[in-house]
C-alpha positions in Angstrom: -162.8 34.7 -67.7 -163.4 35.5 -71.3 -164.3 39.1 -72.1 -166.1 40.4 -75.1 -164.0 42.6 -77.4 -166.0 45.7 -76.2 -165.4 44.8 -72.5 -161.7 44.2 -73.2 -161.4 47.5 -75.1 -162.7 49.3 -72.0 -160.4 47.5 -69.7 -157.3 49.4 -70.7 -155.4 46.1 -70.6 -153.6 45.5 -73.9 -153.3 41.7 -73.3 -157.0 41.4 -72.5 -157.9 43.1 -75.7 -155.5 41.0 -77.8 -156.9 37.9 -76.3 -160.5 39.0 -76.9 -159.7 39.8 -80.5 -157.9 36.4 -80.9 -160.9 34.6 -79.5 -163.3 36.5 -81.7 -161.3 35.8 -84.9 -160.9 32.1 -83.9 -164.7 31.8 -83.4 -165.3 33.4 -86.8 -162.9 31.0 -88.4 -164.6 28.0 -86.7 -168.0 29.2 -87.7 -166.9 29.4 -91.3 -166.1 32.6 -93.2 -166.2 33.4 -96.8 -163.2 32.2 -98.7 -162.2 35.9 -99.5 -161.8 36.5 -95.7 -160.1 33.3 -94.7 -156.5 34.3 -95.5 -156.7 37.8 -93.9 -158.4 36.5 -90.7 -155.9 33.7 -90.4 -153.0 36.0 -90.9 -154.4 38.5 -88.3 -154.9 35.6 -85.9 -151.2 34.7 -86.1 -150.1 38.3 -85.8 -152.2 38.6 -82.6 -150.7 35.5 -81.1 -147.2 37.0 -81.7 -148.3 40.3 -80.1 -149.6 38.4 -77.0 -146.3 36.7 -76.7 -144.5 40.0 -76.8 -146.7 41.5 -74.1 -146.2 38.3 -72.0 -142.4 38.6 -72.4 -142.5 42.3 -71.5 -144.5 41.6 -68.4 -142.2 38.7 -67.4 -139.2 40.9 -67.9 -140.8 43.6 -65.7 -141.6 41.0 -63.0 -145.3 41.1 -63.6 -145.5 37.5 -64.6 -143.2 36.0 -62.1 -144.4 34.3 -59.0 -142.1 34.8 -56.1 -141.5 31.5 -54.4 -138.8 30.7 -51.8 -135.8 28.6 -52.9 -135.5 25.1 -51.5 -132.5 23.3 -50.3 -130.7 21.3 -53.0 -130.9 17.6 -52.5 -128.2 16.0 -54.5 -129.6 12.5 -53.7 -132.9 13.3 -55.4 
């Protein structure tokens, strides 16, 4: 579910806010922005992508992004 930047800001979830900002900037770029804004928006978009990756890595390290599934028997004939 995509959130607006305002909704994400009120959610207190850093990843949701970063994703909403990413999507907002991407939409602006797709819609066409003045040449003077293109470089700064593109740079910010890439920074946000890296920030999302950091948040995801932290959550995975903390166990928040890991799905607990049971181990299966090893089948060496497979």
